[in-house]
C-alpha positions in Angstrom: 112.2 110.6 99.3 115.4 109.3 97.9 119.0 109.7 99.1 122.5 108.5 98.7 124.5 106.8 101.5 127.4 109.1 102.4 128.9 106.9 105.2 127.9 103.9 107.3 129.6 102.4 110.4 128.9 98.8 110.9 129.9 98.9 114.5 127.2 101.5 115.4 124.8 100.8 112.5 124.6 104.5 111.9 125.7 107.0 109.3 124.7 109.8 107.0 122.7 110.2 103.8 122.7 113.0 101.3 119.2 113.9 100.1 118.7 114.8 96.4 118.6 118.5 97.4 122.1 118.2 98.8 121.0 118.1 102.5 123.1 115.9 104.8 121.1 114.0 107.3 122.2 111.5 110.0 120.5 108.2 110.7 120.9 106.1 113.8 120.8 102.4 114.6 117.1 102.6 115.2 116.4 103.7 111.6 118.8 101.1 110.2 117.3 98.3 112.3 113.8 99.1 111.0 115.1 98.5 107.5 115.8 94.8 107.8 119.0 95.4 105.8 122.3 93.8 106.8 124.6 96.5 105.5 124.9 99.6 103.4 127.6 100.7 100.9 128.9 104.2 100.2 127.1 105.6 97.3 124.1 103.3 97.5 120.7 104.7 96.6 118.1 104.4 99.4 114.6 105.6 100.1 114.2 107.4 103.4 111.4 108.6 105.7 112.4 111.9 107.4 110.7 113.5 110.4 111.2 116.9 112.0 111.9 120.4 110.8 115.1 122.3 110.1 117.8 121.3 112.6 115.6 118.6 114.1 115.2 116.7 110.8 116.2 113.0 111.1 115.9 109.8 109.2 113.5 107.5 110.9 113.5 104.7 108.3 115.6 103.8 105.3 115.6 101.0 102.8 116.8 100.2 99.3 115.1 102.3 96.7 113.5 99.1 95.1 112.0 97.9 98.4 108.5 98.8 99.7 108.0 101.1 102.7 106.6 99.3 105.8 102.8 99.8 105.9 
């Protein structure tokens, strides 16, 4: 699924993305660290893997939309 970076804090390596359906989801340092990326920019398009339902939905992995998912 694709999303847009809403905010990213370099100090905590966490932030929020907006899914294409308008949903706002947080991501933590664990999801960012799995990406292998060094930074994110506001408005950057990313591909995300989300786990959970409703209020428990969370981003568990994110990467640039042109990069492959880890397999």
